[in-house]
GUFIDREN-248316 format. One record per atom (N, C-alpha, C, O): x, y, z. Coordinates in steps of 0.05 Angstrom, whole numbers, padded with zeros to 5 digits, always signed. Each point is the difference from the previous one (the first is absolute). Layout:
% GUFIDREN-248316
XYZ;...
***
This chain:
% GUFIDREN-248316
+00169+00987-00137;+00004+00023+00017;+00028-00001+00012;+00009-00021+00009;+00005+00044-00009;+00026+00002+00011;-00001-00006+00030;-00014+00013+00014;+00030-00033-00005;-00002-00008+00028;+00016+00018+00018;-00001-00003+00025;+00017+00022-00036;+00017+00017+00017;-00013+00027+00006;+00014+00020+00004;-00040-00019-00004;-00014+00025+00004;-00013+00001+00028;-00003-00021+00013;-00005+00045-00005;-00016+00003+00024;-00028-00010-00005;-00011+00005-00021;+00000-00020+00039;-00026-00013-00004;-00022+00020-00006;-00020-00006-00013;+00023+00031+00023;-00020+00020-00005;-00001+00009-00029;-00019+00013-00009;+00039-00021-00007;+00001+00007-00028;-00023-00014-00015;-00008+00008-00022;-00003-00029+00033;-00023-00014-00012;-00023+00021-00004;-00013+00000-00021;+00009+00016+00041;-00022+00020-00001;+00008+00023-00019;-00017+00009-00016;+00042+00001+00018;+00009+00022-00017;-00003-00008-00029;-00008+00017-00016;+00016-00041+00009;-00001-00009-00028;-00029+00001-00010;-00005+00010-00022;-00013-00021+00038;-00028+00000-00009;-00012+00028+00000;-00018+00006-00016;+00027+00012+00034;-00009+00027+00000;+00007+00014-00026;-00014+00018-00010;+00037-00026-00002;+00008+00012-00026;-00016-00013-00023;-00006+00013-00019;+00001-00039+00021;-00014-00014-00021;-00030+00005-00001;-00012+00002-00022;+00000+00000+00045;-00029+00001+00002;-00008+00018+00024;-00013-00009+00019;+00020+00034-00020;-00002+00018+00023;-00028+00002+00011;-00003+00001+00024;-00018-00001-00041;-00027+00004+00009;-00015-00026+00005;-00023+00001+00009;+00035-00023-00015;-00013-00026+00005;-00002-00005+00029;+00017+00008+00016;-00037-00023-00008;-00004-00006+00029;+00020-00020+00010;+00005-00021-00011;+00008+00029+00033;+00019-00018+00014;-00013-00014+00024;+00003-00024+00004;-00018+00040+00011;-00012-00010+00025;-00028+00009+00004;-00007+00023-00004;-00010-00042+00012;-00027+00006+00011;+00002-00004+00030;+00009-00021+00009;-00017+00041+00006;+00000-00003+00029;-00024+00016+00011;+00000+00024+00000;-00019-00039+00011;-00025+00013+00009;-00012+00015-00023;-00006-00011-00021;+00001+00037+00024;-00011+00017-00021;+00022+00013-00017;-00006+00015-00019;+00031-00020+00026;+00022+00013-00014;+00008-00017-00025;+00002-00024+00001;+00002+00038-00023;+00010-00012-00025;+00026+00015-00006;+00000+00024-00007;+00023-00038+00009;+00026+00013-00001;+00015-00009-00025;+00003-00024-00005;+00005+00044-00012;+00014-00006-00024;+00030-00007+00006;+00009+00004+00022;+00004-00014-00043;+00029-00006+00004;+00016+00026+00005;+00018-00001+00017;-00026+00023-00030;+00014+00025+00005;-00005+00009+00029;+00019+00010+00013;-00043-00012-00004;-00006+00008+00028;+00015-00017+00020;+00010+00010+00019;-00009-00036-00025;+00014-00019+00018;+00030+00007+00002;+00011+00000+00021;+00001+00006-00044;+00028+00007-00001;+00005+00026+00016;+00020+00002+00014;-00038+00017-00017;+00002+00025+00015;-00003-00005+00030;+00015+00012+00016;-00033-00029-00008;-00003-00007+00028;+00025-00012+00011;+00009+00007+00022;+00003-00024-00037;+00025-00013+00009;+00022+00021+00004;+00016-00001+00019;-00014+00020-00038;+00020+00021+00002;-00005+00017+00026;+00018+00006+00014;-00044+00001-00010;-00006+00017+00023;+00007-00014+00027;+00012+00013+00017;-00019-00038-00015;+00007-00014+00025;+00030-00005+00002;+00011+00000+00022;+00002-00005-00044;+00029-00002+00000;+00013+00025+00011;+00018-00001+00017;-00028+00024-00025;+00010+00025+00010;-00006+00004+00029;+00017+00010+00015;-00041-00018-00006;-00006+00002+00028;+00019-00017+00017;+00010+00009+00021;-00005-00033-00030;+00018-00018+00015;+00028+00012+00000;+00014+00000+00021;-00005+00010-00044;+00027+00011-00002;+00003+00025+00018;+00021+00003+00014;-00041+00014-00013;+00001+00024+00017;+00001-00008+00029;+00010+00016+00017;-00019-00040-00010;+00001-00009+00028;+00024-00017+00006;+00002-00012+00021;+00017+00011-00040;+00025-00013+00005;+00005-00027-00012;+00022-00011+00003;-00042+00000-00016;+00003-00027-00012;+00020+00001-00023;-00003+00017-00018;+00022-00035+00018;+00020-00001-00021;+00003-00029-00010;-00009-00019+00012;+00023+00016-00035;+00006-00026-00011;+00014-00017+00021;+00018+00008+00013;-00028-00033-00010;+00011-00018+00019;-00014-00001+00027;+00004-00019+00015;-00021+00039-00010;-00015-00001+00025;-00023-00020-00001;-00011-00005-00021;+00005-00007+00044;-00023-00018+00002;-00024+00016+00011;+00001+00012+00021;-00023-00012-00037;-00024+00015+00008;-00023-00019+00005;-00009-00014-00019;+00001+00012+00044;-00023-00017+00006;-00025+00014-00009;-00003+00024+00001;-00016-00040-00012;-00025+00010-00010;-00024-00011+00017;-00004-00024+00001;-00010+00043+00011;-00023-00008+00016;-00024+00017-00009;-00003+00023+00007;-00015-00035-00023;-00022+00014-00012;-00026-00016+00003;+00000-00024+00000;-00022+00039+00002;-00026-00013+00000;-00015+00008-00026;-00024-00003-00001;+00039+00012-00019;-00011+00008-00025;+00017-00011-00023;+00024+00006-00001;-00035-00023-00016;+00015-00015-00020;+00012+00018-00021;+00022-00005-00009;-00036+00026+00001;+00011+00019-00020;+00025+00014+00011;+00020+00002-00013;-00022+00008+00037;+00022+00015+00012;+00024-00019+00005;+00023+00009-00003;-00029-00033+00011;+00022-00020+00003;+00014-00005-00026;+00025+00000-00001;-00041-00004-00020;+00012-00006-00027;+00017+00023-00009;+00023-00004-00010;-00033+00029+00012;+00015+00023-00009;+00026+00004+00017;+00021+00005-00011;-00024-00008+00037;+00024+00004+00017;+00021-00021-00005;+00024+00006+00001;-00032-00031-00006;+00020-00020-00007;+00017+00007-00024;+00024-00002+00000;-00038+00011-00021;+00014+00007-00025;+00016+00026+00003;+00020+00003-00013;-00030+00014+00030;+00015+00025+00006;+00026-00006+00015;+00021+00012-00006;-00022-00030+00025;+00023-00009+00014;+00020-00013-00019;+00024+00005+00001;-00034-00022-00019;+00017-00012-00020;+00013+00020-00018;+00024-00003-00007;-00038+00024+00000;+00011+00021-00018;+00025+00013+00013;+00018+00009-00015;-00018-00007+00041;+00023+00011+00014;+00023-00019+00003;+00022+00007+00008;-00027-00033-00014;+00021-00021+00004;+00000-00010+00029;+00018-00014+00008;-00039+00021+00007;-00003-00010+00027;-00016-00026+00000;-00009-00009-00021;+00007-00003+00044;-00011-00027+00002;-00027+00000+00015;-00002+00013+00021;-00017-00029-00031;-00027-00001+00011;-00002-00025+00018;+00009-00022-00008;-00021+00025+00031;-00008-00022+00017;-00028+00005+00010;-00005+00020+00013;-00014-00037-00020;-00028+00004+00007;-00007-00013+00027;+00008-00023+00005;-00023+00037+00011;-00011-00010+00025;-00030+00005+00001;-00009+00022-00006;-00006-00042+00014;-00029+00003+00001;-00007+00022+00020;+00010+00001+00022;-00029+00017-00030;-00008+00022+00017;-00012-00009+00026;+00003+00013+00021;-00017-00037-00021;-00013-00009+00024;+00017-00020+00016;-00010-00013+00018;+00036+00011-00024;+00017-00017+00016;+00004+00011+00028;+00000+00025+00003;+00002-00041+00017;+00003+00010+00028;+00025+00017+00002;+00020-00004-00014;-00021+00023+00032;+00022+00019+00003;+00027-00014+00007;+00020+00007-00012;-00021-00027+00030;+00025-00014+00007;+00012-00013-00024;+00024-00001-00004;-00041-00011-00013;+00010-00013-00024;+00012+00020-00020;+00021-00005-00012;-00035+00028+00009;+00011+00021-00017;+00028+00008+00009;+00018+00001-00017;-00015+00004+00042;+00026+00009+00011;+00021-00021-00004;+00023+00006-00006;-00030-00031+00011;+00019-00022-00003;+00009-00003-00029;+00024-00002-00005;-00042+00004-00014;+00007-00003-00028;+00017+00024-00010;+00019-00003-00014;-00027+00027+00023;+00015+00024-00008;+00029-00001+00009;+00018+00008-00014;-00014-00019+00038;+00027-00003+00010;+00016-00021-00016;+00024+00004-00006;-00037-00025-00001;+00014-00022-00014;+00008+00009-00029;+00021-00008-00009;-00038+00023-00004;+00007+00008-00027;+00017+00026-00001;+00009+00008-00021;-00006+00004+00044;+00017+00024+00002;-00012+00023-00017;+00015+00014-00014;-00041-00010+00016;-00013+00021-00015;+00008+00027+00011;+00001+00004+00024;+00005+00015-00042;+00007+00027+00008;-00024+00019-00001;+00000+00021+00014;-00020-00028-00030;-00023+00018-00003;-00025-00017-00002;+00001-00024-00006;-00024+00037+00012;-00026-00012-00004;-00016+00018-00018;-00003+00024+00006;-00007-00035-00028;-00018+00015-00017;-00028-00010+00007;-00005-00024+00000;-00014+00043+00005;-00026-00009+00010;-00021+00021-00006;+00006+00024-00005;-00031-00032+00007;-00023+00019-00002;-00017+00000+00025;-00021+00011+00001;+00032-00025+00020;-00015-00002+00025;+00016+00011+00023;+00025+00002-00002;-00038+00005+00023;+00014+00011+00024;+00012-00024+00015;-00014-00018+00008;+00040+00020-00003;+00014-00022+00014;+00013+00011+00025;+00013+00021-00001;-00016-00035+00023;+00012+00008+00025;+00019-00022+00010;-00004-00024-00005;+00025+00033+00018;+00019-00019+00013;+00011-00021-00019;+00002-00023+00007;+00006+00032-00030;+00012-00018-00020;+00030+00004-00001;+00010+00015-00017;+00004-00026+00036;+00030-00002+00000;+00014+00027-00005;+00024+00000-00007;-00038+00022+00009;+00012+00027-00004;+00013+00002-00028;+00019+00015-00004;-00031-00029-00015;+00009+00003-00028;-00014+00023-00013;-00024+00004+00005;+00038+00011-00022;-00012+00023-00013;-00023-00009-00018;+00003-00018-00016;-00026+00031+00019;-00023-00006-00016;-00005+00021-00021;+00002+00024+00005;-00007-00033-00029;-00007+00018-00022;-00030-00005-00007;-00007-00021-00011;-00009+00040+00018;-00029-00003-00004;-00008+00009-00028;+00007+00021-00009;-00023-00038-00004;-00009+00005-00027;-00031+00002+00001;-00013-00020+00006;+00002+00043-00011;-00029+00004+00001;-00012-00007-00027;+00013+00004-00021;-00037-00013+00021;-00013-00007-00025;-00002+00024-00019;+00004-00003-00024;-00011+00026+00035;-00003+00024-00017;+00026+00009-00012;+00000+00012-00021;+00023-00020+00034;+00026+00007-00011;+00005-00012-00027;+00013+00012-00018;-00024-00037+00013;+00004-00013-00025;-00012+00016-00023;+00010-00001-00023;-00031+00015+00028;-00015+00014-00021;+00006+00030-00001;-00013+00015-00014;+00033-00006+00030;+00008+00028+00001;+00017+00006-00024;+00022-00010-00003;-00031+00027-00015;+00014+00006-00025;+00020+00023+00003;+00014+00007-00018;-00013+00005+00042;+00017+00024+00004;+00028-00006+00008;+00017+00018+00002;-00011-00044+00004;+00026-00007+00011;+00022+00001-00021;-00003-00010-00023;+00026+00022+00030;+00023+00001-00017;+00014-00028+00000;+00003-00012+00021;+00005+00003-00045;+00012-00026-00003;+00029+00003-00007;+00007+00013-00020;+00010-00026+00036;+00029-00001-00006;+00007-00028-00010;+00000-00019+00016;+00004+00016-00042;+00005-00026-00011;+00029-00009+00002;+00006-00023-00007;+00011+00040+00017;+00028-00008+00003;+00005-00019+00023;+00022-00012+00003;-00043+00007+00014;+00003-00017+00023;-00002-00029-00007;+00006-00018+00017;-00014+00011-00041;-00004-00028-00008;+00027-00015-00001;+00020+00011-00009;-00020-00035+00018;+00023-00018-00002;-00004-00018-00024;-00015-00019+00001;+00028+00025-00023;-00004-00014-00025;+00014-00027+00000;-00006-00017-00017;+00025+00013+00035;+00015-00025+00001;+00001-00010+00029;+00022-00001+00012;-00045-00007-00001;-00001-00007+00028;+00016-00025+00006;-00002-00020-00014;+00018+00021+00036;+00016-00023+00008;-00013-00015+00024;+00007-00023+00004;-00024+00037+00011;-00012-00012+00023;-00026-00015-00009;-00011+00006-00021;+00002-00025+00037;-00026-00014-00006;-00022+00021-00001;+00001+00020+00014;-00022-00026-00030;-00023+00018+00001;-00021-00012+00019;-00018+00014+00009;+00021-00040-00002;-00019-00013+00018;+00015-00017+00020;+00021-00012-00006;-00031+00011+00030;+00008-00021+00019;-00026-00016+00006;-00020+00012+00010;+00021-00038-00015;-00024-00017+00004;+00004-00016+00026;+00021-00011+00005;-00042+00010+00010;+00001-00016+00025;-00010-00029-00006;-00021-00003-00012;+00037-00016+00020;-00007-00028-00005;+00008-00017+00024;+00011+00011+00020;-00016-00037-00021;+00008-00018+00022;+00019-00020-00011;-00004-00012-00022;+00026+00007+00036;+00020-00019-00008;-00008-00029+00008;-00022-00004+00010;+00041-00014-00013;-00005-00028+00007;-00003-00003+00030;-00011-00020+00010;+00022+00039+00005;-00003-00001+00030;-00026+00010+00009;-00007-00003+00024;-00009+00015-00042;-00025+00012+00008;+00002+00028+00010;-00020+00014+00004;+00044-00004-00001;+00005+00028+00008;-00002+00018-00024;+00007-00008-00022;-00016+00033+00026;-00002+00018-00022;+00027+00008-00011;+00020+00002+00015;-00018+00002-00041;+00024+00010-00012;-00007+00021-00020;-00023+00001-00010;+00042+00015+00002;-00005+00022-00018;+00016-00003-00025;+00025-00004+00000;-00039+00005-00023;+00012-00006-00026;+00001+00025-00017;-00021+00011-00006;+00045-00001-00001;+00002+00024-00017;-00005-00007-00029;+00008-00021-00010;-00022+00038-00004;-00006-00003-00028;+00009+00025-00015;-00010+00022+00005;+00029-00025-00023;+00010+00024-00015;-00019+00008-00022;-00019-00015-00007;+00024+00038-00004;-00016+00009-00023;+00001-00020-00023;-00020-00007-00012;+00045-00001+00006;+00003-00018-00023;-00013-00027+00005;-00011-00012-00018;+00013+00002+00042;-00013-00026+00007;-00031+00003-00003;-00013-00018-00010;+00003+00040+00019;-00029+00004-00001;-00009+00002-00029;-00021-00012-00008;+00035+00026-00008;-00007+00003-00029;+00002-00028-00014;-00016-00006-00017;+00036-00010+00025;+00002-00027-00012;-00024-00017+00008;-00010-00015-00017;+00001+00018+00041;-00024-00015+00009;-00025+00009-00014;-00017-00017-00007;+00015+00043+00002;-00023+00010-00015;+00001-00012-00028;-00021-00008-00011;+00044+00007-00001;+00003-00011-00028;-00009-00029-00001;-00010-00009-00020;+00013-00006+00042;-00008-00028+00001;-00031-00003-00003;-00010-00020-00010;-00004+00041+00018;-00029+00000-00003;-00009+00000-00029;-00022-00009-00007;+00040+00020-00010;-00007+00000-00029;-00003-00028-00011;-00016-00004-00019;+00030-00015+00031;-00002-00027-00010;-00026-00014+00010;-00008-00021-00010;-00004+00033+00031;-00023-00013+00012;-00027+00014-00007;-00020-00014-00002;+00021+00040-00002;-00025+00015-00004;+00003+00018-00024;+00020+00014-00004;-00041-00014-00012;-00001+00017-00024;-00015+00026+00008;-00025+00001-00002;+00040+00019+00009;-00012+00026+00009;+00005+00021-00021;+00022+00002-00012;-00042+00014+00006;+00002+00022-00019;-00010+00026+00012;-00011+00000+00022;+00014+00022-00037;-00008+00026+00010;-00031+00002+00003;-00010+00019+00012;-00004-00038-00024;-00029+00001+00002;-00011-00014+00025;-00024+00001+00005;+00041-00014+00010;-00008-00015+00023;-00004+00018+00025;+00011+00022+00001;-00026-00033+00017;-00004+00013+00027;+00005-00022+00020;-00014-00020+00000;+00032+00025+00018;+00010-00021+00018;-00003+00009+00029;+00003+00024+00007;-00008-00043+00011;-00001+00005+00028;+00010-00024+00016;+00002-00022-00011;+00003+00027+00036;+00008-00022+00018;-00016+00003+00026;-00004+00023+00010;-00005-00045+00001;-00014+00000+00025;+00019+00000+00024;-00009+00000+00023;+00035-00002-00029;+00020-00001+00022;+00011+00027+00005;+00006+00015-00019;-00003-00008+00044;+00010+00026+00008;+00029+00005-00011;+00016-00018-00001;-00011+00043-00006;+00026+00008-00011;+00023-00002+00019;+00023+00002-00008;-00029-00006+00034;+00022-00005+00019;+00015-00026-00006;+00023-00003+00008;-00036-00015-00022;+00013-00025-00008;+00015+00004-00026;-00005+00019-00015;+00025-00036+00010;+00017+00004-00024;-00013-00008-00026;+00003+00014-00020;-00019-00035+00020;-00011-00010-00025;-00017+00020-00016;+00004+00003-00024;-00023+00011+00037;-00015+00020-00015;+00017+00023-00011;-00007+00012-00020;+00029-00006+00033;+00019+00020-00011;+00009-00009-00028;+00001+00015-00019;+00007-00041+00017;+00009-00011-00026;-00023+00001-00020;+00003+00009-00023;-00026-00019+00031;-00023-00002-00018;-00010+00027-00011;-00005+00002-00024;+00003+00018+00041;-00011+00025-00008;+00021+00017-00016;-00007+00014-00019;+00032-00016+00026;+00020+00014-00015;+00005-00013-00027;+00006+00013-00020;-00010-00039+00019;+00001-00014-00026;-00022+00010-00018;+00005+00005-00024;-00029-00001+00035;-00022+00010-00016;+00006+00029-00010;-00005+00006-00023;+00015+00011+00041;+00006+00027-00008;+00023+00001-00020;+00000+00019-00017;+00018-00038+00017;+00022+00000-00019;-00011-00005-00028;+00014+00005-00020;-00038-00016+00017;-00013-00004-00026;-00021+00021-00007;-00014-00002-00019;+00013+00023+00036;-00019+00021-00006;-00028-00006+00008;-00019+00014-00009;+00014-00035+00024;-00027-00007+00009;-00008+00018+00023;+00016+00015+00011;-00042-00017-00004;-00010+00014+00024;-00002-00019+00023;-00005-00024-00004;+00008+00034+00028;-00003-00017+00024;-00021+00012+00018;-00004+00024+00001;-00009-00041+00014;-00019+00008+00021;+00012-00005+00027;+00007-00023+00006;-00005+00043+00010;+00010-00003+00028;-00024-00001+00018;-00017+00018+00000;+00015-00039+00016;-00023-00004+00018;+00009+00003+00029;+00017-00015+00009;-00029+00034+00005;+00006+00002+00028;-00017-00020+00015;-00021-00010-00010;+00030+00003+00034;-00013-00021+00016;-00029+00008+00008;-00016-00017+00007;+00011+00044-00007;-00027+00009+00009;-00020+00000-00023;-00023+00008+00004;+00031-00017-00028;-00019-00003-00022;-00016-00025+00005;+00010-00022-00001;-00036+00026+00006;-00018-00023+00006;-00007-00015-00025;+00002-00025-00001;-00012+00039-00019;-00009-00013-00025;+00023-00001-00020;+00000+00015-00019;+00018-00034+00024;+00023-00003-00018;-00009-00009-00028;+00011+00010-00020;-00030-00028+00019;-00010-00010-00026;-00011+00023-00016;+00005+00003-00024;-00021+00014+00037;-00012+00023-00013;+00021+00019-00011;-00003+00011-00022;+00024-00007+00037;+00022+00018-00009;+00014-00012-00024;+00007+00014-00019;-00001-00040+00020;+00013-00013-00022;-00017+00000-00025;+00010+00003-00023;-00036-00007+00026;-00019+00002-00022;+00000+00027-00013;-00001+00003-00025;+00001+00018+00041;-00001+00027-00009;+00022+00007-00020;-00005+00014-00020;+00029-00025+00025;+00022+00006-00018;+00007-00022-00019;+00021+00000-00013;-00039-00020+00010;+00003-00021-00020;+00027-00014+00003;+00015-00001-00020;-00010-00009+00043;+00026-00014+00005;+00003-00024-00018;-00019-00014-00005;+00044+00010-00005;+00005-00023-00017;+00019-00020+00013;+00000-00024-00008;+00016+00033+00028;+00018-00018+00013;-00002+00005+00030;+00004+00023+00009;-00009-00044+00007;-00002+00003+00029;+00018-00020+00013;-00003-00024-00003;+00022+00034+00018;+00019-00016+00015;-00011-00004+00029;-00010+00019+00012;+00012-00043-00002;-00010-00005+00027;+00011-00026+00011;+00013-00015-00014;-00018+00011+00039;+00004-00026+00013;-00027-00010+00009;-00019+00015+00001;+00017-00041+00004;-00026-00013+00005;-00015+00014+00023;-00024+00004-00002;+00038+00002+00024;-00014+00011+00023;-00014+00026-00006;-00022+00005+00011;+00034+00012-00028;-00012+00025-00007;-00025-00004-00018;-00020+00015+00003;+00022-00034-00021;-00023-00006-00017;-00023-00011+00017;-00024+00007-00005;+00030-00023+00024;-00021-00012+00017;-00014+00022+00016;-00024+00000+00004;+00040+00020+00006;-00012+00022+00015;-00019+00016-00017;-00021+00009+00010;+00027-00005-00035;-00017+00015-00018;-00025-00016-00007;-00023+00010+00001;+00027-00036-00007;-00023-00016-00009;-00021-00003+00022;-00023-00001-00005;+00032-00002+00030;-00019-00004+00022;-00017+00024+00006;-00021-00002+00013;+00029+00025-00024;-00016+00025+00004;-00018+00006-00024;-00014+00020+00000;+00015-00037-00021;-00017+00004-00023;-00026-00014+00004;-00001-00024+00006;-00022+00038-00008;-00026-00012+00003;-00004-00023-00019;+00011+00000-00023;-00025-00020+00031;-00004-00024-00016;-00012+00006-00028;+00007-00012-00020;-00025+00031+00020;-00014+00007-00025;+00013+00023-00015;-00012+00012-00018;+00037-00005+00026;+00014+00023-00013;+00005-00005-00029;+00005-00022-00009;-00008+00044-00007;+00005-00002-00029;+00026+00013-00007;+00006+00004-00024;+00010+00003+00044;+00026+00012-00006;+00020-00021-00010;+00007-00019+00015;+00001+00021-00040;+00018-00019-00012;+00023+00016-00013;-00005+00020-00014;+00030-00029+00019;+00023+00013-00012;+00004-00010-00029;+00018-00016-00005;-00036+00024-00013;+00001-00010-00027;+00025+00008-00016;+00008-00013-00018;+00004+00036+00027;+00023+00010-00014;+00026-00015+00008;+00021+00004-00012;-00023-00021+00032;+00024-00013+00011;+00010-00021-00019;-00015-00018-00009;+00041+00019+00002;+00012-00020-00017;+00020-00017+00015;+00009-00021-00010;-00001+00030+00034;+00021-00014+00015;-00005+00004+00030;+00015-00010+00016;
***
């Protein structure tokens, strides 16, 4: 894959190769690659109409994983930079972080009050599925120079630090997954880790770059095993604590087994 492209081109490429193939399962929604690419264009236009431009830092505060995923790639398509903040983070912490990263906009699907007087761009769920919106494709930044992500981490001092990740760096990291995981277009992949973290962004975009389908799980999904069984998941990314949380809620005599899981 050409490393000098906009990260959102991963979706556009697959939309051309396999337009009707499933890209995302989310709740009762089954979203094709063509639909996903259209959603990204629509939200890109919404952001652009509200003033977002290449180089701007856009904080993302969502309580919906599908909308977060689409908005992140829409921001990337404009050449702007994504910074994720947990929706349930305390207000004081939100304000502190927003000041530190110098965010100019907030993309969100929830009502936010007293957030540093930063301009908010609200994205409604129904907007993603609105087919009447005019799309201006000239707004895309095909050669983005700004980072597409800012990752929050902790340095050796224990204080938080912010790490920029460019489009090319991210694509290089995705390519590294090819050496570790054998993913094909027939696979169905999910992660038990929230998309606000950096790692699932790598994992799920790596899957989509191979034309696979992904399952996005919101935190309010109680029967995660049942959801994963429904779509015959083959690859599940997780950390131990999330697996433990799922296992302790499975009845001792349960017959739910992820037989399709290969990794």
